[in-house]
C-alpha positions, 0 to 999 in steps of 0.5 A: 500500500501507499504511505508517506514516510520520513526519510533523511529529513524529508517526507517521501511517498512509498508504494511498497509498504506491507499491508497491516494485519490486525491482531487480537484486540486490533482493527484495520482501518482506512485513513480518511483524513490526517492533520499535519501537526507541529510535532511532526514538523519538529521531528522532521527537522529535529528527529535525532535531537528529539530521540536523544533528549527523550532518552534523558527523561526519567520519571515517565511511564514509557522509559527509554525515550522514543524507540525510533531509528531516524536512519530508517523510514519513519511513519508518522501522523497522529491526528486522524479519522478513519473507517473500520475495514476489518477486525482482528481475531476474537475482537469486539469492534464496531461494524465494518464501515463505521467512521471512527477516531482514536487516541493515537496509541496502539495497544500491544502484548508487550504494552503500548506504543504511541502512534507518533513516530515509529519505524514499525507502527503505521501512522495516519500518513498512509492508506491504512493503519491499525488501531486498538478496538478498546480505544475507538470512538465512533464519530457522531452521526453526520460529522465531517470526518475531516473535522474529526481529524482535528479532535486531537489538536483541539484536545491539546488546547482543552487540556491546557485550559483545564490545567489553568483552572481559569474562571469565566471572569478572568482574563486570558492572554494567548501568546502565539496563534498557531494551531495549538494557540488557536485550539486554546482560544477555542477551548477558552471561548467554549469554557465561557471565558469573557476576555480572551486576548491573542498575540501574534506577528501574523495578521492571518493568524490574528484574524483566525484567532478572532474567528475562533473566539478571541475578543481582542488581538495584539500585533506583537511586532507593534506592542507588547500585549502586556501594555494593555492586557492584565491577564490572570492566565497566560498561555505560551504557545510559541515555543522559542527561547526567551518567551517564557522569561519575557512573560515572567518579567512582564506578567502581573502579580500572581499570574498563572503561566501555562507553557504549551509551546514546545521549545527544542532549544535550551532556554534561560529564565530569571527566577527572580522575575517569577519569585518577585510576583509569585507567578505559577509556572505550569508545563502541559503536554497532550491530554487524557481520554476524557478530554479527547472524548469531550473535544470529539463531542463538542466538534461533532455537536457543532459547539466548536466549528473547526472548519476555518482551521483547515486551510489546505488538503493534499494527497499522500504524494504532496505531504513533503510539499505541505511540510514546506508550506507550513513553515510560512505562518501567513500561508496555512493553519492546518493542512489535512492529508487525504489518503 
């Protein structure tokens, strides 16, 4: 079958990938749509560094880092919707033809493997892939499967908002209006937060932030958002060195800072800035299954409209070009791969 794989830092099309065969507890699905995530772009550019750094991390359920050999072909794609094609032996699964999504995790006899970056576990940049039957979530009736591919990134935004414990009457400042910042804005508006300020250099992204629920935007090239905003909670969704320290320096007393941007370089902060104002600093990552399910429900029932986020669609043969296009912030927000 066909799949787009990461090889030597570039996405290339293969037409000789072995057909996945579902085992007990697994289902074979046909991929309907898969979103290109910023973490995929990071891995394409910094794969060796990401593998090395994750091996240094301790205290996590999955020890030993990402089990990926970047010298071989890497399968990716974790924001997907799909259609059930076949159930494995002795597997209780939805009927063939059911439209589904799933947490991007494959349950295995040895434990589990994230559907993220792997030499062996297929991701959503392919015609077909394996999913775990217990983790499948059928799409609400009538839901556009393209919109279901955005459940995963929207769950990331919801998780960040939940971690912040923000209340409706508190002001929120979102710094960075890429896909994760936009997902945070949508979750804040859905939560009923009454004052949401969004800051970004890109005019297109600021406009999209307003569409998705921001009450006001700030051109970060012209002014600091802290000149006019007095947020109780700041969401950092940029992920470049210096941003967190600048937030600590400028934020009001007792601000809660939620770091959602993935910075791939060493960064420096001045602890005195945070200590002087008793600022709380919370790092966030991913989501839990309840947040994933809630995002699916909110999108499926029309409470959150993700259609404006989809700014491009490509086939498997054009994934490499789509990766390049996403490096330009004024060109796209979310490109979907339609295998």
